[in-house]
C-alpha positions as CSV (number, residue, x, y, z in Angstrom):
1,M,-52.8,-50.5,30.7
2,S,-49.8,-48.8,32.4
3,I,-47.4,-46.4,30.8
4,S,-44.9,-46.7,33.6
5,E,-42.0,-49.1,34.2
6,A,-44.3,-51.1,36.6
7,G,-47.3,-53.2,35.5
8,S,-45.6,-55.7,33.2
9,T,-42.9,-58.4,33.3
10,A,-42.7,-58.6,29.4
11,P,-39.3,-57.9,27.9
12,A,-38.7,-54.5,26.4
13,I,-38.0,-56.1,22.9
14,A,-38.3,-59.7,21.7
15,A,-34.8,-61.0,21.9
16,D,-35.6,-64.0,19.7
17,A,-36.9,-61.8,16.9
18,V,-33.7,-59.8,17.0
19,E,-31.5,-62.9,17.2
20,R,-33.3,-64.4,14.1
21,L,-31.7,-61.6,12.0
22,S,-28.4,-63.5,12.3
23,S,-30.1,-66.3,10.2
24,V,-30.9,-64.0,7.3
25,P,-29.0,-65.3,4.1
26,L,-26.9,-62.6,2.5
27,S,-27.5,-62.0,-1.3
28,W,-27.4,-59.5,-4.0
29,R,-29.9,-57.4,-2.1
30,H,-27.2,-56.4,0.4
31,K,-24.9,-54.1,-1.4
32,A,-22.5,-53.8,1.6
33,V,-21.2,-57.4,1.1
34,P,-19.3,-59.0,-1.7
35,A,-20.7,-61.6,-4.2
36,A,-18.7,-64.3,-2.5
37,A,-21.0,-64.0,0.5
38,N,-24.2,-65.0,-1.4
39,G,-26.1,-67.6,0.5
40,I,-24.0,-67.3,3.7
41,T,-26.1,-66.2,6.8
42,A,-25.4,-63.0,8.5
43,G,-24.3,-64.9,11.6
44,D,-21.8,-67.1,9.7
45,F,-20.4,-64.1,8.0
46,I,-19.7,-62.5,11.3
47,Q,-18.3,-65.7,12.8
48,A,-15.8,-66.0,9.8
49,R,-14.1,-62.9,11.2
50,H,-14.2,-60.9,7.9
51,T,-12.5,-57.5,7.8
52,L,-13.0,-54.3,6.1
53,A,-10.7,-55.5,3.4
54,D,-13.2,-58.1,2.4
55,L,-16.0,-55.7,1.6
56,Q,-16.5,-53.4,-1.4
57,T,-17.2,-49.8,-2.3
58,P,-19.4,-47.8,-2.1
59,L,-19.8,-48.6,1.6
60,L,-21.2,-47.3,4.9
61,T,-19.7,-48.8,8.1
62,L,-20.3,-48.4,11.7
63,D,-17.7,-48.2,14.6
64,G,-18.5,-50.7,17.3
65,R,-16.4,-48.9,19.9
66,A,-18.1,-45.5,19.2
67,L,-21.6,-47.1,19.3
68,E,-21.0,-48.5,22.7
69,N,-19.5,-45.2,23.9
70,N,-22.3,-43.2,22.8
71,A,-25.0,-45.5,24.1
72,D,-23.4,-45.7,27.5
73,R,-22.8,-42.0,27.6
74,L,-26.3,-40.8,27.2
75,A,-27.7,-43.7,29.3
76,A,-25.5,-42.6,32.2
77,W,-26.4,-38.9,31.8
78,C,-30.1,-39.7,31.7
79,A,-29.8,-41.7,35.0
80,E,-27.8,-38.8,36.6
81,K,-30.5,-36.3,35.6
82,G,-33.4,-38.6,36.6
83,V,-35.0,-38.5,33.1
84,K,-36.1,-41.3,30.8
85,L,-34.9,-41.9,27.2
86,A,-37.3,-42.9,24.4
87,P,-34.9,-42.7,21.5
88,H,-36.2,-41.9,18.1
89,G,-35.9,-45.2,16.4
90,K,-36.6,-43.6,12.9
91,T,-33.0,-42.5,12.8
92,T,-31.7,-46.1,12.3
93,M,-34.8,-48.3,11.9
94,A,-32.5,-51.0,13.3
95,P,-34.0,-53.3,15.9
96,Q,-30.5,-54.5,16.9
97,L,-29.6,-51.0,17.9
98,W,-33.0,-50.4,19.5
99,A,-32.2,-53.5,21.7
100,E,-28.9,-52.0,22.8
101,Q,-30.7,-48.7,23.8
102,L,-33.4,-50.7,25.7
103,E,-30.9,-52.9,27.5
104,R,-29.4,-49.7,28.8
105,G,-32.6,-48.6,30.3
106,A,-34.5,-46.8,27.6
107,W,-38.3,-46.4,28.4
108,G,-39.2,-47.5,24.9
109,I,-38.8,-46.5,21.3
110,T,-40.2,-43.4,19.5
111,L,-41.2,-43.6,15.9
112,A,-42.6,-41.3,13.2
113,N,-45.3,-43.2,11.4
114,Y,-47.6,-46.1,11.1
115,A,-45.2,-48.2,9.0
116,Q,-42.4,-47.7,11.6
117,L,-44.8,-48.7,14.4
118,R,-45.5,-51.9,12.6
119,V,-41.8,-52.8,12.3
120,A,-41.3,-52.2,16.1
121,H,-44.4,-54.2,16.9
122,Q,-43.0,-57.1,14.8
123,F,-39.8,-57.1,16.9
124,G,-41.8,-57.0,20.1
125,V,-41.0,-53.5,21.3
126,R,-43.3,-53.2,24.3
127,R,-43.5,-49.4,24.7
128,L,-43.8,-47.2,21.7
129,Q,-44.4,-43.5,21.2
130,L,-45.7,-42.1,17.9
131,A,-44.2,-38.6,17.6
132,N,-47.1,-37.7,15.4
133,S,-50.9,-37.7,15.1
134,L,-52.9,-40.8,14.1
135,T,-55.1,-39.6,11.2
136,D,-55.1,-42.6,8.9
137,P,-58.2,-44.6,9.8
138,R,-56.4,-47.9,9.1
139,A,-53.6,-46.9,11.5
140,I,-56.1,-45.9,14.2
141,E,-57.8,-49.2,14.0
142,W,-54.5,-51.1,13.9
143,V,-53.2,-49.4,17.1
144,A,-56.5,-50.0,18.8
145,S,-56.2,-53.7,17.9
146,V,-52.7,-54.2,19.5
147,V,-52.6,-52.0,22.6
148,G,-53.2,-53.8,25.8
149,A,-51.5,-55.0,29.0
150,E,-48.3,-55.9,27.2
151,Q,-48.2,-53.2,24.5
152,T,-48.2,-49.4,25.1
153,I,-48.5,-47.0,22.2
154,L,-48.7,-43.3,22.9
155,S,-49.6,-40.9,20.1
156,W,-49.9,-37.1,19.8
157,V,-52.9,-34.9,19.1
158,D,-52.6,-31.3,18.0
159,S,-56.1,-30.3,16.9
160,V,-59.7,-30.8,17.8
161,D,-60.2,-32.3,14.3
162,T,-57.6,-35.0,15.1
163,V,-59.4,-35.8,18.4
164,D,-62.8,-36.0,16.5
165,L,-61.2,-38.2,13.7
166,I,-59.8,-40.7,16.2
167,G,-63.2,-40.8,18.0
168,R,-65.2,-41.3,14.9
169,T,-62.9,-44.0,13.6
170,L,-63.0,-46.0,16.9
171,E,-66.8,-45.4,17.2
172,G,-67.2,-46.8,13.8
173,A,-65.1,-49.8,14.5
174,G,-67.4,-50.7,17.4
175,G,-64.6,-51.3,19.9
176,S,-64.2,-50.2,23.4
177,T,-60.5,-49.4,23.3
178,V,-59.3,-46.1,24.8
179,L,-56.0,-44.7,23.3
180,D,-53.4,-42.8,25.3
181,V,-52.5,-39.4,23.8
182,L,-50.3,-36.4,24.6
183,V,-51.3,-32.9,23.5
184,E,-48.6,-31.5,21.3
185,L,-47.7,-27.9,21.6
186,G,-46.2,-26.3,18.5
187,A,-44.8,-22.9,17.7
188,H,-45.2,-20.4,14.8
189,G,-42.9,-21.5,12.0
190,G,-42.3,-24.8,13.6
191,R,-43.6,-28.2,12.5
192,T,-46.8,-29.8,13.9
193,G,-48.4,-28.9,17.2
194,A,-51.1,-26.6,18.4
195,R,-50.1,-23.0,17.8
196,G,-50.1,-21.5,21.3
197,L,-51.3,-22.3,24.8
198,D,-54.9,-21.4,24.1
199,A,-55.1,-23.7,21.1
200,A,-53.3,-26.6,23.0
201,L,-55.8,-26.2,25.9
202,E,-58.7,-26.5,23.5
203,V,-57.2,-29.7,22.2
204,A,-56.6,-31.0,25.7
205,R,-60.2,-30.3,26.7
206,A,-61.5,-32.1,23.7
207,A,-59.3,-35.1,24.3
208,A,-60.2,-35.2,28.0
209,A,-63.9,-35.2,27.0
210,S,-63.6,-38.0,24.5
211,P,-64.7,-41.4,25.6
212,H,-62.1,-42.9,23.3
213,L,-59.0,-41.0,24.4
214,R,-57.0,-40.7,27.6
215,L,-54.9,-37.6,28.0
216,V,-51.6,-38.6,29.6
217,G,-49.2,-35.8,28.9
218,V,-47.7,-33.0,26.9
219,S,-45.4,-33.3,23.9
220,G,-43.3,-31.1,21.7
221,Y,-40.3,-30.7,19.5
222,E,-37.9,-27.9,19.9
223,G,-35.5,-28.9,17.2
224,S,-37.7,-27.4,14.4
225,L,-37.3,-23.9,15.9
226,A,-33.5,-23.6,15.7
227,H,-30.6,-25.1,13.8
228,T,-27.7,-23.4,15.6
229,A,-26.5,-23.0,19.1
230,D,-26.1,-19.3,19.3
231,A,-27.8,-17.1,21.9
232,D,-30.9,-16.3,19.8
233,A,-31.5,-19.9,18.9
234,L,-31.1,-21.2,22.4
235,A,-33.4,-18.5,23.6
236,A,-36.0,-19.6,21.1
237,V,-35.7,-23.2,22.2
238,R,-35.9,-22.4,25.9
239,G,-38.8,-20.0,25.5
240,Y,-40.8,-22.7,23.7
241,L,-39.9,-25.3,26.4
242,G,-41.1,-22.9,29.1
243,Q,-44.5,-22.8,27.3
244,M,-44.6,-26.6,27.4
245,L,-44.0,-26.5,31.1
246,E,-46.8,-23.9,31.6
247,L,-49.2,-26.0,29.5
248,H,-48.5,-29.1,31.6
249,R,-49.1,-27.2,34.9
250,T,-52.4,-25.7,33.5
251,L,-53.6,-29.2,32.5
252,L,-52.9,-30.4,36.1
253,A,-54.6,-27.4,37.5
254,E,-57.8,-28.0,35.4
255,G,-57.8,-31.7,36.1
256,L,-57.7,-32.6,32.4
257,Y,-55.4,-35.6,32.7
258,G,-57.0,-39.0,32.6
259,S,-54.2,-40.9,34.4
260,D,-52.0,-40.6,37.5
261,E,-48.9,-41.6,35.4
262,L,-48.0,-38.7,33.2
263,I,-45.4,-37.9,30.6
264,V,-43.8,-34.7,29.4
265,T,-41.7,-35.3,26.3
266,A,-39.3,-33.3,24.1
267,G,-35.8,-33.4,23.0
268,G,-33.9,-34.4,20.0
269,S,-30.1,-34.9,19.8
270,A,-29.3,-31.1,19.6
271,Y,-30.9,-29.5,22.6
272,F,-31.6,-32.3,25.1
273,D,-29.6,-30.4,27.8
274,D,-32.0,-27.5,27.6
275,V,-35.0,-29.7,27.5
276,V,-33.9,-31.3,30.8
277,D,-32.9,-28.0,32.4
278,V,-36.3,-26.3,31.6
279,L,-38.7,-29.2,32.0
280,S,-37.2,-31.0,35.0
281,P,-39.4,-29.1,37.4
282,A,-42.3,-31.1,36.0
283,I,-40.7,-34.4,37.2
284,G,-41.8,-36.1,40.4
285,S,-44.7,-37.5,42.4
286,D,-47.4,-35.3,44.1
287,G,-50.7,-36.5,45.5
288,G,-50.5,-39.9,43.8
289,T,-49.6,-38.4,40.4
290,T,-46.2,-39.3,38.9
291,V,-44.7,-37.3,36.0
292,E,-41.8,-38.6,33.9
293,L,-39.7,-36.5,31.6
294,L,-38.8,-38.4,28.3
295,I,-36.2,-37.1,25.9
296,R,-36.3,-38.6,22.4
297,S,-32.7,-38.2,21.2
298,G,-32.1,-40.7,18.3
299,A,-29.1,-39.5,16.3
300,Y,-26.8,-39.5,19.3
301,I,-26.0,-43.3,19.1
302,I,-24.4,-42.8,15.7
303,H,-23.4,-39.1,16.0
304,D,-21.5,-37.7,13.0
305,D,-18.6,-35.6,11.7
306,G,-20.9,-32.7,10.6
307,F,-24.1,-31.2,12.0
308,Y,-24.3,-33.1,15.3
309,R,-20.5,-32.9,15.9
310,V,-21.0,-29.1,16.2
311,I,-24.5,-28.8,17.8
312,S,-24.5,-31.6,20.3
313,P,-24.6,-30.5,23.9
314,F,-21.7,-32.8,24.8
315,S,-19.7,-30.9,22.0
316,R,-20.7,-27.6,23.3
317,D,-20.1,-28.1,26.9
318,G,-16.4,-28.7,26.7
319,G,-16.6,-32.2,28.2
320,Q,-16.5,-35.6,26.7
321,P,-18.3,-35.5,23.2
322,F,-20.0,-38.3,21.4
323,R,-17.9,-40.0,18.8
324,S,-18.9,-40.4,15.1
325,A,-19.8,-44.1,14.6
326,M,-20.3,-43.9,10.8
327,H,-18.0,-43.5,7.9
328,G,-18.3,-43.7,4.1
329,W,-15.8,-45.4,1.9
330,A,-15.6,-44.6,-1.9
331,R,-13.2,-45.5,-4.6
332,V,-11.7,-43.3,-7.3
333,V,-13.2,-44.4,-10.6
334,S,-12.2,-41.5,-12.8
335,Q,-9.8,-38.6,-13.1
336,P,-11.1,-36.7,-16.2
337,E,-9.1,-33.5,-15.6
338,P,-6.3,-32.4,-13.2
339,G,-7.4,-31.9,-9.6
340,L,-10.7,-33.6,-10.0
341,A,-11.4,-37.3,-9.1
342,L,-14.9,-38.9,-9.3
343,L,-15.7,-41.4,-6.5
344,D,-18.2,-44.3,-6.7
345,A,-20.5,-43.1,-3.9
346,G,-23.3,-40.6,-4.3
347,K,-26.6,-39.5,-2.9
348,R,-27.9,-43.1,-3.2
349,D,-25.2,-44.1,-0.8
350,L,-24.3,-41.2,1.6
351,P,-26.2,-38.4,3.3
352,V,-25.9,-34.9,1.9
353,D,-28.7,-32.9,3.3
354,E,-26.8,-31.6,6.3
355,G,-23.6,-31.1,4.6
356,L,-21.4,-32.8,1.9
357,P,-19.1,-35.7,2.9
358,V,-15.7,-34.7,4.1
359,P,-12.6,-36.5,2.8
360,Q,-10.5,-37.8,5.7
361,L,-8.1,-40.5,4.5
362,I,-6.9,-42.0,1.3
363,G,-5.1,-45.2,0.5
364,P,-4.6,-47.8,-2.3
365,A,-6.9,-50.4,-0.9
366,L,-10.0,-50.8,1.3
367,G,-8.8,-51.9,4.6
368,G,-5.2,-51.1,3.9
369,A,-2.9,-48.3,5.1
370,M,-4.3,-44.8,4.7
371,G,-3.0,-41.3,5.0
372,P,-4.5,-37.9,5.5
373,L,-6.2,-36.2,2.5
374,A,-5.4,-32.6,3.5
375,G,-6.7,-29.8,1.4
376,A,-9.2,-31.9,-0.6
377,E,-13.0,-31.4,-0.6
378,I,-16.2,-32.9,-2.0
379,T,-17.7,-30.1,-4.0
380,A,-20.8,-31.8,-5.4
381,V,-22.6,-35.1,-5.3
382,N,-24.6,-36.8,-8.0
383,D,-26.8,-39.9,-7.6
384,Q,-23.8,-42.3,-7.8
385,H,-20.7,-40.0,-7.8
386,S,-19.0,-37.6,-5.6
387,F,-16.7,-34.9,-7.0
388,L,-13.4,-34.8,-5.1
389,R,-11.4,-31.6,-5.8
390,F,-7.7,-31.4,-4.8
391,D,-4.5,-29.7,-5.7
392,P,-2.5,-32.0,-7.9
393,A,0.7,-30.3,-7.1
394,T,0.6,-31.2,-3.5
395,T,-1.8,-34.2,-3.4
396,T,-1.5,-37.5,-5.2
397,V,-4.7,-39.3,-6.1
398,R,-4.7,-42.5,-8.2
399,T,-7.5,-44.3,-10.0
400,G,-8.6,-47.2,-7.7
401,D,-7.6,-45.4,-4.5
402,V,-10.1,-45.6,-1.6
403,V,-11.1,-42.5,0.3
404,R,-12.6,-42.6,3.8
405,L,-15.3,-39.9,4.3
406,G,-16.7,-38.2,7.4
407,L,-20.5,-37.8,7.1
408,S,-23.2,-35.6,8.5
409,H,-26.7,-36.7,9.6
410,P,-27.3,-40.3,10.5
411,C,-31.0,-40.0,9.8
412,T,-30.4,-39.9,6.1
413,A,-27.5,-42.3,6.0
414,F,-29.2,-45.4,7.3
415,D,-32.2,-45.3,4.9
416,K,-29.8,-46.0,2.0
417,W,-28.7,-49.4,3.3
418,T,-30.4,-52.6,4.1
419,L,-27.3,-54.0,5.8
420,I,-24.5,-52.0,7.5
421,P,-21.2,-53.7,8.7
422,V,-20.0,-52.8,12.1
423,L,-16.2,-52.7,12.5
424,A,-14.7,-53.4,16.0
425,D,-12.8,-50.2,15.8
426,T,-12.5,-48.3,12.6
427,D,-9.1,-46.8,13.4
428,G,-7.8,-50.0,14.8
429,D,-9.3,-53.5,14.7
430,Q,-11.3,-53.5,11.4
431,T,-12.9,-56.9,11.9
432,V,-16.6,-57.0,11.0
433,V,-18.2,-57.8,14.4
434,D,-21.8,-57.3,13.4
435,L,-24.2,-56.6,10.5
436,I,-27.0,-54.2,11.2
437,H,-30.2,-54.8,9.4
438,T,-32.4,-51.8,8.7
439,F,-36.2,-51.7,7.9
440,F,-37.2,-48.5,6.0
């Protein structure tokens, strides 16, 4: 089994499996589409050239032009830097968007758990990375049953106990499969990962000694160490990445790797520039050994009007930023007191964990003319309602009006929708050009 680009002519994802989503009948299970669409296939709905005006609130939409811009932008940047992208598919759990990323040269798709791996396997994604440890015996057995010449699944190990658990499980299953793993370096106060170089080396030595594992690289996640882009945060991120580089070099020096095709991987959507800057010295070929650097940015393809708009490297470098490709739409259902309007979208519909929705525009109808909603804000969100506060002396809000909302954090937006309409251009051509299916 090869973890490189070479060694297989199989497609990166099964195009026929993705295409079959267009045959899914729309029904009451898809809250994004109106009752009149019941029984119509997703493909026929798109062919009918419906527009935003044909949909209903509450609603989450995607912007086709922004999606394309963001996907192209990071793909070009990775090619320029000589690094690979293994986007974190857990952000969208949308095989249609995974296909767009893979068509632009992504190495494969990263996922977070066993259930997500099964979704990706069902859609024929050939290269998968589990950014986590396999500790469920059923998950270990399943991975061992599907890996082979046309299926790569990398997973992480961060303790000797995990190495032993995988080994015992495979031994008990009686198979001869050897699983590819990366040793995960963590940091104090971070998420998973061996705490410090000495602990990581102990894990690596155990993996190298196991007859059931093949150590093929080093992994980590810098995003759990910082949440801002100030000097202290960036210093913490870069210091940690430097330790990852040191660990990789130590594993090379000790001859602990079990392959001549190696991977070093880090990088979410907040600090991928620092990841590439610090870890790029690991890239290259030497003495028959090839090292690839994989970044795992996932939120970038959607971006947002909140957390990522501020912290993304392309926002911070003064160049061309990503564009937010998601918007919420909510209708005024009540005005129980002056200056307060209740909207029909809440926590069950829109993300709130990285900041409340931000009112952008208001108008009398979905898909109709809208104007700025200056001075208004969402001050609280319940399960099914948002509290819109405004100055009634300067702002007119009517029951039935529709508000367009800027959102923060795509990772907790997509999981609320089984189907998400894509508009050609939210600010221009609001034709529905696709329906994105999610699998959470």
